[in-house]
N, C-alpha and C positions, 0 to 999 in steps of 0.2 A: 535300325539297321544292324543291330548287334545280336548275336546269340549268346545267351548266358552259358558260361563255362564255370567250372568249379568256383562257386561262390563269388570270389572277387575278380575273376578273369572274365574278359569279354572278347569275343571273336568279331573284330571289326571287318566288315565286308564292303566298306565304302569304296575301297580301291578296286574291288572286283566290279562293283556296280559302275564306277566311272570308266574303267577300261572296256566294259561291255557296251557302254553308251558310244565309246569311240568306234567300236566295231560296227554297231548298228548304224551309226552315221556314215561310216566309210562305205558300207554296203549301199546305202541310199545314194550317196554321192556317186559311186560307180555306176549305179543304174541310171542316174540322171545324165551322166556323161555318155553312156552308151546310147540313150535315146537322142541326145544332141548330136551325136556322131552320125546317126541314121539320117538326120536332116541336113547335115553338113559334113561330109566326109573329109574335108580339109582340116578339120579339128581332131584328126585321129590320134595325134600325139597326146591329147588329154586322157585317152584311155589308159595309157601307161601310168599316169598319175593316180587315177582311180584305183587300178589294180595294186599299185604300190601301197596306197593307203589301206586297202583291205588286208593285204599280206602283213604289213607292219602292225596293224591293230589286232589281227588274228593272233600273231605271235605274242603280243602283249597280254591279251586276255587269256590266252591258253596258259602262259606262265603264271599269271595271277591266279587262275582257277587252281592250278597245281599247288601254289603256295597256301592258298586258303584251305584246300582240302587237307593238305598235310597238317596245318595247324589244328583243324577240326579233329582229325584222327588222333593227333598227339594229345590234345586237351581232353577230349571226350573219352578216349579209350586207352591212352598211354602208349599208343603205337608210334614209334619213332624210327624212321629210316626204313628204306625199302631197297632191295637188291636191284630191282628193275622196274621200269614203267608198267610192265605186264603185271607184276606183283602188286604195284600200287593201285592200278585200276581194278584189279580183282577185289582188293580189300575195300576200295571205295564203293564198289558195287555191293559188297556184303553189308557195308554200313549205310546203304541207301542214299549215298551222296550222288551216285549216278545210277542210271537204270539200264545201260547198255555198254558193257565192257568193250565189245568189238568196235563200236562206234568211237569210243574214246581212244582206242589204239589207232584207228584210222585217222583221228585228229592229230594224234602224236606224230604219226608217220608223215602227215602233210606238213606239219610244222617243221619237222626235220628236213624235209625235202627242199625247203627254202632257207635253211639255216646258213648255208654258205653260198655266195654267188660264185660263178654265174649259174643261172638255171634257165631252162628252156621256156619258150612261150607256152608250150603244152603244159609244163609243170605249173606255171603261173596261173593258167586258166583252171587247172584242176584244183589248186589250192583255193582260188577264189570261190569256186563252187562249194568246196568243203567248208570254207569259212561261213558261207551263207547257211549251210546246214548246222554248223557248230553254234551259231547264234541262238537257235532255239534250245539247244542243250545247256548253254550257259544260263539262259533264262530259268530253266527248270532248276539248276543248281542254286541260283540266287533265291528262288522261291522256297527251296528246302531250307536253306541257311537262315532265311528271315523268320521261319516258324519259331 
């Protein structure tokens, strides 16, 4: 689970793997709740719990992804500090950490849209859909870092 960096340094991605598992589990949990609500509309309150779990885990894994990519670029290429997320994601794409700059900007904007409460039901639903899409991109990042 570690990528070799300059001889004695290691990039530990266990925290990224663990937070990604949280997101994947939250997505499964939310889907199970939605199916349960279809059969029993009285349990609609549970849906908010599922969505909250997805949003919280999405924010956690997004932040962990950024932290790990920063460390990777710092150790592998000596790149330290970025003026903006736009610059950061462009550099990450150049380094093959990510393969779609625009998607990662979308993920960043989704995370920011739920950074401060209150937010609308529409925002919550959009972020939950984005989190589902983000799940696959984090899997790709983990696979790259495990090489």
